[in-house]
C-alpha positions as CSV (number, residue, x, y, z in Angstrom):
1,X,-7.6,21.0,43.5
2,X,-4.4,18.9,43.5
3,X,-3.7,16.8,40.4
4,X,-3.7,13.1,40.5
5,X,-0.3,11.5,40.1
6,X,-1.2,10.2,36.6
7,X,-2.6,13.5,35.5
8,X,0.6,15.3,36.6
9,X,2.7,12.9,34.6
10,X,0.6,13.4,31.5
11,X,0.8,17.2,31.9
12,X,4.6,17.0,32.4
13,X,4.9,14.8,29.3
14,X,2.8,17.2,27.3
15,X,5.2,20.0,28.0
16,X,8.0,17.9,26.4
17,X,5.9,17.1,23.3
18,X,5.2,20.8,22.7
19,X,8.9,21.2,21.8
20,X,8.4,19.3,18.5
21,X,7.9,21.8,15.7
22,X,5.1,20.0,13.9
23,X,3.3,19.4,17.2
24,X,3.5,23.1,18.1
25,X,2.2,24.1,14.6
26,X,-0.7,21.8,14.9
27,X,-1.6,23.0,18.4
28,X,-1.3,26.7,17.6
29,X,-2.2,26.9,13.9
30,X,-5.9,25.8,13.7
31,X,-8.1,28.6,12.4
32,X,-11.3,26.6,13.0
33,X,-12.3,27.2,9.4
34,X,-14.3,24.0,9.3
35,X,-12.9,22.7,6.0
36,X,-11.9,19.5,7.8
37,X,-15.5,18.7,8.8
38,X,-16.4,16.8,5.6
39,X,-13.2,14.8,5.6
40,X,-14.1,12.9,8.8
41,X,-16.3,9.9,8.6
42,X,-17.1,10.2,12.3
43,X,-18.7,13.6,11.7
44,X,-20.3,12.7,8.4
45,X,-22.0,9.6,9.8
46,X,-23.2,11.2,13.1
47,X,-23.6,14.9,12.3
48,X,-22.3,15.5,15.8
49,X,-20.3,18.8,15.9
50,X,-18.1,17.3,18.7
51,X,-16.9,14.7,16.1
52,X,-15.3,17.3,13.8
53,X,-11.5,17.0,13.7
54,X,-11.1,20.6,15.1
55,X,-13.4,19.9,18.0
56,X,-11.7,16.6,18.8
57,X,-8.3,18.2,18.6
58,X,-9.4,21.1,20.8
59,X,-9.7,18.6,23.7
60,X,-5.9,18.3,23.4
61,X,-5.4,21.9,22.3
62,X,-7.0,23.2,25.5
63,X,-3.9,21.9,27.4
64,X,-1.7,24.0,25.2
65,X,-3.9,27.1,25.8
66,X,-3.8,26.5,29.5
67,X,-0.1,25.9,30.0
68,X,1.6,27.5,27.0
69,X,-0.5,30.3,25.6
70,X,0.6,33.6,27.1
71,X,-2.9,34.9,27.7
72,X,-4.1,31.5,28.8
73,X,-1.6,31.4,31.6
74,X,-3.4,34.3,33.2
75,X,-7.0,33.9,31.9
76,X,-7.3,30.3,30.7
77,X,-11.1,30.5,30.6
78,X,-10.8,33.4,28.1
79,X,-8.9,31.3,25.5
80,X,-10.6,28.0,26.3
81,X,-7.7,26.6,28.2
82,X,-8.2,23.7,30.6
83,X,-5.8,21.3,32.3
84,X,-6.0,17.7,33.4
85,X,-6.6,17.1,37.1
86,X,-8.2,13.8,37.8
87,X,-8.0,10.2,36.6
88,X,-11.5,10.7,35.3
89,X,-10.1,13.5,33.0
90,X,-7.7,10.9,31.5
91,X,-10.6,8.5,30.9
92,X,-12.5,11.3,29.1
93,X,-9.4,12.0,27.0
94,X,-9.1,8.3,26.2
95,X,-12.6,8.3,24.7
96,X,-11.6,11.1,22.4
97,X,-8.2,10.0,21.2
98,X,-9.0,6.3,21.0
99,X,-12.7,6.2,20.6
100,X,-13.4,8.9,18.0
101,X,-10.4,8.9,15.7
102,X,-8.7,6.3,13.6
103,X,-5.8,8.6,12.8
104,X,-6.5,8.2,9.1
105,X,-5.1,11.7,8.3
106,X,-7.8,12.5,5.8
107,X,-8.5,15.7,7.6
108,X,-4.8,16.7,7.4
109,X,-4.8,16.3,3.6
110,X,-7.8,18.6,3.5
111,X,-6.5,21.2,5.9
112,X,-5.2,24.4,4.3
113,X,-2.8,24.8,7.2
114,X,-1.6,21.2,7.3
115,X,-2.8,20.7,10.9
116,X,-1.8,17.1,11.7
117,X,-4.7,15.8,13.8
118,X,-3.3,12.3,13.8
119,X,-0.1,13.6,15.4
120,X,-2.1,15.3,18.1
121,X,-4.1,12.1,18.7
122,X,-1.0,9.8,18.7
123,X,0.9,12.1,21.1
124,X,-2.1,12.2,23.5
125,X,-2.4,8.5,23.2
126,X,1.2,8.0,24.1
127,X,0.9,10.2,27.2
128,X,-2.1,8.5,28.7
129,X,-1.1,5.0,27.6
130,X,2.2,5.4,29.5
131,X,0.0,5.7,32.6
132,X,-2.0,2.6,31.8
133,X,-5.0,4.5,30.5
134,X,-5.9,2.9,27.2
135,X,-8.4,0.3,25.8
136,X,-7.7,-3.1,27.3
137,X,-7.2,-4.6,23.8
138,X,-4.4,-2.1,23.0
139,X,-2.7,-2.8,26.4
140,X,-3.0,-6.6,25.8
141,X,-1.5,-6.4,22.3
142,X,1.3,-4.2,23.5
143,X,2.1,-6.7,26.2
144,X,2.2,-9.6,23.6
145,X,4.5,-7.6,21.3
146,X,6.9,-6.8,24.2
147,X,6.9,-10.3,25.7
148,X,6.3,-12.7,22.7
149,X,7.3,-10.6,19.8
150,X,4.1,-10.5,17.9
151,X,0.7,-8.9,18.4
152,X,-1.4,-12.1,18.6
153,X,0.8,-14.0,21.0
154,X,1.7,-16.7,18.4
155,X,4.3,-19.0,20.0
156,X,7.5,-20.0,18.0
157,X,6.2,-23.6,17.8
158,X,2.8,-22.6,16.5
159,X,4.4,-20.3,13.9
160,X,6.7,-23.0,12.5
161,X,4.0,-25.6,12.5
162,X,1.7,-23.3,10.6
163,X,4.3,-22.7,8.0
164,X,4.8,-26.4,7.7
165,X,1.1,-27.0,7.3
166,X,0.8,-24.3,4.7
167,X,3.7,-25.8,2.8
168,X,1.7,-29.0,2.4
169,X,-1.4,-27.1,1.3
170,X,0.5,-25.3,-1.4
171,X,2.1,-28.5,-2.5
172,X,-1.3,-29.7,-3.7
173,X,-1.0,-27.3,-6.5
174,X,2.8,-26.9,-6.7
175,X,4.4,-30.2,-5.7
176,X,8.0,-29.0,-5.5
177,X,7.1,-26.0,-3.3
178,X,9.0,-25.5,0.0
179,X,8.9,-22.7,2.6
180,X,12.5,-21.7,3.3
181,X,13.0,-20.7,6.9
182,X,16.0,-18.6,8.0
183,X,17.8,-19.1,4.7
184,X,21.0,-17.1,4.9
185,X,21.9,-15.0,1.8
186,X,18.3,-15.0,0.5
187,X,17.4,-12.1,-1.8
188,X,14.3,-11.2,0.2
189,X,12.9,-11.9,3.7
190,X,9.1,-11.8,4.0
191,X,7.6,-10.3,7.2
192,X,3.9,-10.6,7.8
193,X,0.8,-9.6,9.8
194,X,0.2,-12.2,12.6
195,X,-3.4,-12.4,11.4
196,X,-2.1,-14.3,8.4
197,X,-0.8,-17.1,10.7
198,X,-3.7,-17.2,13.0
199,X,-6.8,-16.4,10.9
200,X,-6.0,-15.7,7.2
201,X,-3.6,-18.4,5.9
202,X,-5.1,-17.9,2.4
203,X,-3.1,-14.7,2.0
204,X,0.1,-16.4,3.1
205,X,-0.5,-19.2,0.6
206,X,-1.1,-16.6,-2.1
207,X,2.2,-14.9,-1.4
208,X,4.0,-18.3,-1.2
209,X,2.6,-19.3,-4.6
210,X,3.7,-16.0,-6.2
211,X,7.2,-16.2,-4.8
212,X,7.5,-19.8,-6.0
213,X,6.2,-19.0,-9.5
214,X,8.5,-16.0,-9.7
215,X,11.5,-18.2,-8.9
216,X,12.4,-15.9,-6.0
217,X,15.3,-16.6,-3.7
218,X,13.4,-15.9,-0.5
219,X,13.0,-16.9,3.1
220,X,10.7,-16.6,6.1
221,X,12.3,-15.5,9.4
222,X,11.9,-17.7,12.5
223,X,12.0,-14.5,14.6
224,X,11.1,-10.9,13.9
225,X,8.4,-11.9,11.5
226,X,5.7,-9.5,12.7
227,X,5.5,-6.4,10.6
228,X,2.7,-4.8,12.7
229,X,3.7,-2.3,15.3
230,X,1.4,-1.1,18.1
231,X,3.9,1.5,19.0
232,X,2.4,3.5,16.1
233,X,-1.1,3.1,17.5
234,X,-0.3,3.6,21.1
235,X,2.2,6.4,20.8
236,X,4.9,4.3,22.5
237,X,8.1,5.0,20.5
238,X,10.0,2.5,22.7
239,X,7.7,-0.3,21.6
240,X,8.0,0.9,18.1
241,X,11.8,0.6,18.3
242,X,11.5,-2.8,19.9
243,X,9.3,-4.2,17.1
244,X,11.5,-2.7,14.4
245,X,14.7,-4.1,15.8
246,X,13.2,-7.6,16.1
247,X,12.7,-7.6,12.3
248,X,15.8,-5.6,11.4
249,X,18.2,-7.7,13.5
250,X,16.9,-10.9,12.0
251,X,17.2,-9.6,8.5
252,X,20.7,-8.4,9.2
253,X,21.6,-11.9,10.6
254,X,20.3,-13.6,7.5
255,X,22.1,-11.2,5.2
256,X,19.2,-10.5,2.9
257,X,19.1,-7.8,0.2
258,X,15.5,-6.8,0.7
259,X,12.7,-6.9,3.3
260,X,9.3,-7.4,1.8
261,X,6.3,-6.4,3.8
262,X,3.0,-8.3,3.5
263,X,-0.3,-6.4,2.9
264,X,-0.6,-4.3,6.0
265,X,-1.0,-0.6,5.8
266,X,0.4,0.4,9.2
267,X,2.9,-2.5,9.0
268,X,4.4,-1.0,5.9
269,X,4.4,2.5,7.2
270,X,5.9,1.7,10.6
271,X,8.5,-0.8,9.3
272,X,9.7,1.3,6.3
273,X,9.3,4.9,7.6
274,X,8.9,5.0,11.4
275,X,10.7,2.1,13.0
276,X,14.1,2.9,11.6
277,X,13.8,6.4,13.2
278,X,12.4,5.1,16.5
279,X,15.2,2.4,16.7
280,X,17.9,4.7,15.4
281,X,18.6,2.0,12.9
282,X,19.3,4.1,9.8
283,X,20.9,3.4,7.4
284,X,19.7,-0.2,7.1
285,X,21.8,-2.6,5.0
286,X,18.8,-3.7,3.0
287,X,15.8,-2.2,1.1
288,X,12.2,-2.3,2.4
289,X,9.3,-2.6,0.0
290,X,5.6,-3.6,0.0
291,X,4.7,-6.9,-1.6
292,X,2.6,-4.8,-4.0
293,X,5.8,-3.3,-5.4
294,X,7.4,-6.8,-5.5
295,X,4.5,-8.2,-7.5
296,X,4.6,-5.3,-10.0
297,X,8.3,-6.0,-10.6
298,X,7.6,-9.7,-11.1
299,X,4.9,-8.8,-13.7
300,X,7.1,-6.4,-15.6
301,X,10.0,-8.9,-15.6
302,X,7.7,-11.6,-16.9
303,X,8.5,-13.7,-13.8
304,X,4.8,-14.2,-13.2
305,X,2.2,-14.3,-16.0
306,X,-1.4,-13.3,-15.3
307,X,-4.7,-14.6,-16.8
308,X,-7.4,-12.1,-15.8
309,X,-10.2,-14.3,-17.0
310,X,-9.8,-16.3,-13.9
311,X,-11.3,-13.4,-11.9
312,X,-14.4,-12.6,-13.9
313,X,-16.7,-10.9,-11.4
314,X,-16.5,-7.1,-10.8
315,X,-13.8,-6.0,-8.2
316,X,-13.3,-2.7,-6.5
317,X,-10.4,-1.5,-4.4
318,X,-10.3,0.1,-1.0
319,X,-7.2,2.3,-0.4
320,X,-5.8,1.7,3.1
321,X,-5.1,5.0,4.9
322,X,-1.6,4.2,5.9
323,X,-0.7,3.1,2.3
324,X,-2.4,5.9,0.4
325,X,-2.0,8.9,2.6
326,X,1.1,8.0,4.7
327,X,3.1,5.9,2.4
328,X,2.2,7.1,-1.1
329,X,1.2,3.7,-2.5
330,X,-1.9,4.0,-4.7
331,X,-1.1,2.8,-8.2
332,X,0.6,-0.5,-7.6
333,X,-2.6,-2.3,-6.4
334,X,-4.5,-0.8,-9.4
335,X,-1.8,-2.0,-11.8
336,X,-2.1,-5.5,-10.4
337,X,-5.9,-5.7,-10.2
338,X,-6.4,-4.4,-13.7
339,X,-4.2,-7.2,-14.9
340,X,-5.7,-9.8,-12.6
341,X,-9.4,-9.1,-13.0
342,X,-11.7,-8.7,-16.0
343,X,-13.9,-6.0,-14.4
344,X,-12.1,-3.5,-12.1
345,X,-14.2,-0.7,-10.8
346,X,-13.0,2.4,-8.9
347,X,-14.6,3.3,-5.6
348,X,-15.2,7.1,-5.1
349,X,-13.5,8.9,-3.6
350,X,-10.3,7.0,-3.9
351,X,-6.5,7.1,-3.5
352,X,-5.4,9.7,-1.0
353,X,-9.0,10.9,-0.6
354,X,-10.5,7.5,0.3
355,X,-12.4,7.1,3.5
356,X,-11.1,4.9,6.3
357,X,-12.3,1.3,6.6
358,X,-13.0,2.2,10.3
359,X,-10.5,-0.4,11.5
360,X,-7.5,1.9,11.5
361,X,-5.5,3.3,14.4
362,X,-5.8,0.0,16.3
363,X,-9.6,0.2,16.3
364,X,-10.0,-3.5,15.7
365,X,-8.5,-4.1,19.1
366,X,-10.9,-1.8,20.9
367,X,-14.1,-3.8,21.7
368,X,-15.5,-1.0,23.8
369,X,-15.8,1.2,20.7
370,X,-17.0,-1.4,18.3
371,X,-20.5,-0.1,18.0
372,X,-19.3,3.4,17.2
373,X,-16.9,2.0,14.6
374,X,-19.7,0.2,12.8
375,X,-22.0,3.2,13.0
376,X,-19.5,5.6,11.3
377,X,-18.6,2.8,8.8
378,X,-21.8,3.7,7.0
379,X,-19.8,6.1,4.9
380,X,-17.5,3.4,3.6
381,X,-20.4,0.9,3.2
382,X,-22.2,3.4,0.9
383,X,-19.0,3.7,-1.1
384,X,-18.8,0.0,-1.6
385,X,-22.4,-0.4,-2.5
386,X,-22.3,2.3,-5.1
387,X,-19.7,0.3,-7.1
388,X,-21.9,-2.7,-7.7
389,X,-18.8,-4.9,-7.3
390,X,-19.0,-8.5,-6.0
391,X,-15.6,-8.3,-4.4
392,X,-13.6,-5.7,-2.5
393,X,-9.8,-5.9,-2.7
394,X,-7.6,-4.2,-0.2
395,X,-4.0,-4.3,0.7
396,X,-4.2,-4.4,4.5
397,X,-5.4,-7.0,7.0
398,X,-6.8,-4.4,9.4
399,X,-8.9,-3.1,6.5
400,X,-9.9,-6.6,5.6
401,X,-11.3,-7.2,9.1
402,X,-12.9,-3.7,9.3
403,X,-14.5,-4.0,5.9
404,X,-15.8,-7.5,6.6
405,X,-17.6,-6.2,9.7
406,X,-19.2,-3.5,7.5
407,X,-20.2,-6.1,4.8
408,X,-21.9,-8.2,7.4
409,X,-23.7,-5.3,9.3
410,X,-24.8,-3.4,6.2
411,X,-25.6,-6.6,4.2
412,X,-23.5,-5.6,1.3
413,X,-23.2,-9.1,-0.2
414,X,-19.6,-8.8,-1.2
415,X,-16.4,-10.7,-0.3
416,X,-13.2,-9.0,0.9
417,X,-9.8,-10.3,-0.1
418,X,-6.3,-8.9,-0.3
419,X,-4.8,-8.0,-3.6
420,X,-2.2,-10.8,-3.3
421,X,-5.1,-13.3,-3.4
422,X,-6.5,-12.0,-6.7
423,X,-3.0,-12.0,-8.2
424,X,-2.3,-15.6,-7.1
425,X,-5.6,-16.7,-8.5
426,X,-4.7,-15.2,-11.9
427,X,-1.2,-16.6,-12.0
428,X,-0.4,-19.1,-14.8
429,X,1.2,-22.3,-13.5
430,X,4.6,-23.3,-14.8
431,X,3.3,-25.6,-17.6
432,X,0.8,-22.9,-18.8
433,X,3.6,-20.3,-18.8
434,X,5.9,-22.6,-20.8
435,X,3.2,-23.2,-23.3
436,X,2.6,-19.5,-23.7
437,X,6.3,-18.6,-24.1
438,X,6.8,-21.4,-26.7
439,X,3.7,-20.4,-28.7
440,X,4.7,-18.9,-32.0
441,X,4.1,-15.1,-32.1
442,X,3.9,-15.0,-35.9
443,X,0.1,-15.1,-35.9
444,X,0.0,-11.9,-33.9
445,X,3.0,-10.3,-35.6
446,X,1.6,-10.6,-39.1
447,X,0.8,-7.2,-40.5
448,X,1.8,-5.5,-37.3
449,X,4.1,-2.5,-37.3
450,X,6.3,-1.5,-34.3
451,X,8.0,1.9,-33.9
452,X,11.3,1.7,-32.0
453,X,12.4,5.1,-30.5
454,X,15.8,4.9,-29.0
455,X,19.1,6.8,-29.4
456,X,21.4,3.8,-28.7
457,X,22.4,2.2,-32.0
458,X,23.2,-1.2,-30.4
459,X,19.7,-1.4,-28.8
460,X,18.0,-0.3,-32.0
461,X,19.9,-2.9,-34.0
462,X,19.0,-5.6,-31.6
463,X,15.3,-4.7,-31.4
464,X,15.1,-4.3,-35.2
465,X,16.6,-7.7,-35.9
466,X,14.7,-9.5,-33.1
467,X,11.3,-8.0,-34.0
468,X,11.8,-8.7,-37.7
469,X,12.6,-12.3,-36.9
470,X,9.3,-12.6,-35.1
471,X,7.5,-11.3,-38.2
472,X,6.9,-7.7,-37.3
473,X,7.4,-4.7,-39.6
474,X,9.8,-2.3,-37.8
475,X,10.2,1.5,-38.1
476,X,13.2,3.2,-36.4
477,X,13.5,6.7,-34.8
478,X,16.8,7.7,-33.3
479,X,15.5,10.6,-31.2
480,X,12.3,12.0,-29.7
481,X,11.4,14.5,-32.3
482,X,11.8,11.9,-35.1
483,X,9.8,9.5,-33.0
484,X,6.8,11.8,-32.6
485,X,6.8,12.5,-36.4
486,X,7.0,8.9,-37.3
487,X,4.3,8.0,-34.8
488,X,1.8,10.3,-36.6
489,X,3.0,9.4,-40.0
490,X,3.3,5.6,-39.6
491,X,0.5,5.0,-37.1
492,X,2.2,1.9,-35.7
493,X,0.5,-0.8,-33.7
494,X,2.9,-0.4,-30.8
495,X,5.8,1.9,-29.8
496,X,8.9,1.0,-27.8
497,X,10.3,4.0,-26.1
498,X,13.6,4.9,-24.3
499,X,13.6,7.5,-21.6
500,X,17.0,9.2,-21.8
501,X,17.5,10.7,-25.3
502,X,19.0,13.9,-26.6
503,X,16.6,16.7,-27.4
504,X,13.1,15.6,-26.5
505,X,13.3,13.1,-23.6
506,X,11.3,10.0,-23.4
507,X,9.0,11.6,-20.9
508,X,8.3,14.5,-23.2
509,X,7.7,12.1,-26.1
510,X,5.4,9.8,-24.0
511,X,3.4,12.8,-22.8
512,X,3.0,14.1,-26.4
513,X,1.9,10.7,-27.6
514,X,-0.7,10.4,-24.9
515,X,-2.1,13.9,-25.5
516,X,-2.3,13.6,-29.3
517,X,-5.7,12.2,-30.4
518,X,-4.0,10.5,-33.3
519,X,-1.5,8.5,-31.1
520,X,-3.1,8.4,-27.6
521,X,-4.4,4.8,-28.0
522,X,-1.2,3.3,-29.4
523,X,0.3,1.0,-26.7
524,X,3.6,2.4,-25.4
525,X,6.2,-0.1,-24.1
526,X,8.9,1.7,-22.1
527,X,12.3,0.0,-22.5
528,X,15.0,1.9,-20.6
529,X,17.8,1.6,-18.1
530,X,17.5,4.8,-16.1
531,X,14.0,5.2,-14.7
532,X,12.1,2.9,-12.5
533,X,8.5,2.0,-13.3
534,X,7.2,3.5,-10.1
535,X,8.2,7.0,-11.3
536,X,6.2,6.4,-14.5
537,X,3.2,5.0,-12.6
538,X,3.0,8.2,-10.5
539,X,3.6,10.6,-13.4
540,X,0.1,12.0,-13.3
541,X,0.0,14.3,-16.3
542,X,-1.1,11.4,-18.5
543,X,-2.0,7.7,-18.0
544,X,0.9,5.3,-17.2
545,X,2.7,3.4,-20.0
546,X,1.3,0.1,-21.0
547,X,4.4,-1.9,-20.3
548,X,7.9,-1.4,-18.9
549,X,11.2,-3.2,-19.1
550,X,14.6,-2.4,-17.8
551,X,17.7,-2.9,-19.9
552,X,19.4,-5.2,-20.7
553,X,16.4,-6.7,-22.5
554,X,15.0,-10.0,-21.4
555,X,13.8,-11.8,-24.5
556,X,11.2,-14.0,-22.8
557,X,9.7,-11.0,-21.0
558,X,9.8,-9.0,-24.2
559,X,7.8,-11.6,-26.1
560,X,5.2,-12.0,-23.3
561,X,4.7,-8.2,-23.2
562,X,4.4,-7.9,-27.0
563,X,1.9,-10.7,-27.1
564,X,-0.3,-9.2,-24.4
565,X,-0.2,-5.6,-25.7
566,X,-1.0,-6.4,-29.3
567,X,-3.7,-8.9,-28.4
568,X,-5.4,-6.4,-26.1
569,X,-5.2,-3.7,-28.9
570,X,-6.8,-6.1,-31.3
571,X,-9.6,-7.4,-29.0
572,X,-10.1,-4.3,-26.8
573,X,-10.7,-4.9,-23.1
574,X,-11.4,-8.6,-23.6
575,X,-8.3,-10.7,-24.1
576,X,-8.2,-13.4,-26.8
577,X,-8.5,-17.0,-25.8
578,X,-4.9,-17.7,-26.6
579,X,-3.5,-14.6,-25.0
580,X,-5.4,-14.1,-21.7
581,X,-2.1,-14.3,-19.8
582,X,-0.6,-10.9,-19.1
583,X,3.1,-10.2,-18.8
584,X,2.6,-6.6,-17.6
């Protein structure tokens, strides 16, 4: 039987893809051990053996066995090889790669051989999509990104008018607020998910409020503002490069120092990791970070101050697949939520082992698979219900939509919001922050002892003088070994700790303090100039430090952190009425 023209092009393209090493390993290396079965929400929810990752991948792997396996070339039936012949075969493949996998990569993380099922699925998607075989929603969004520059077809006029309207809304709370558009020389440019313009302005207003309160030198771009990229979902690297270049070129034109990505899992992954490669744009003349990382920095620097009593009801967090498994961002949202909410509860499993919201891989654009998406979402719905939380926070707009559908269908009775919204709700307004900063700390300092561990005499001298002026009793240690000894001997109320020291490093000292029953509960405030906080957040041997500051020391931020740490130590998990506002 002669192949159809489309099938022939897919087969030809498949032969090119096999040249990629990771692709070849994923095609040839599966031992069908079954360890991936329990990692897939499609299989767990349905119990259908055809929904296991190995079985779904075999629909692609059979092409390899037919065309590339030595025995398969002679006896394809013996090794389970099969080729594509008709357009109907392509439609069947579409149902597998688009309709039964969100490319969440949970199976890959649980595979002893590292079989990348998502890579197989994306490659197959790219081959058939190039022939026009894909869900109509995917094709429609791709068309909008090619022709209009954003996935929801928002016109330049509508985009600017929305920003102007949101500016007025934020001014109700912050009268001097402005949305800077195309501001040249700004420190950061903020690129967003079009859903925020069209359907979720509350998340944009939350970010605007945070930038303003942090005193950020920022801007919104008039072009290249869509951080989403359906090149990732569709397997179209050319579209991926196109969307990346729209954002990169505008940022270069404006001369910014940093591009900040709004809460979008695949948007962050594709913009930071994938698009620069697709567009051959490396090295970029600016940094790229998630707004989650930005907000953590603001908190550590005392640029925003948080009052967690403003979010009293229990909150849990859903880890977006592309942030947790494909971008390594798990601790920043927890850092923020624990300081923005009174009752933060973990969802299990979590972090890199979290289940998909069911909206990943472009699934929210595929109406023909909506009922299946909701059906397999039972796994995530059960996770949410078990927490007893009233709110679900996430850091992805696809996740917010996917989770909202599950909340409605399974009658979970919770609300879904992005992390940014919880942080914005907890932010102290300028007058509140000024009042807190000017509030005497003597009432907290009285009778409190602080141990300063640092090998730099000038830093020690400064901290000793400053802390004594505030009313603290100060103990000094000039190296790590001395610091550990004095921590056990003096039992201070708080410890400031440098990282780079001769002998025992700050990391060794910190680890020892956390592991010792006598010192494990003493708040540790890292004050250093050589290690970023993210490294400490992901140092998994012990719990992260309680506060962090880069040298040179900012006096205002130092006082805010001291107030919060000592007050929490005094009152436990419930902040005092005069010190609910958290500087870290």
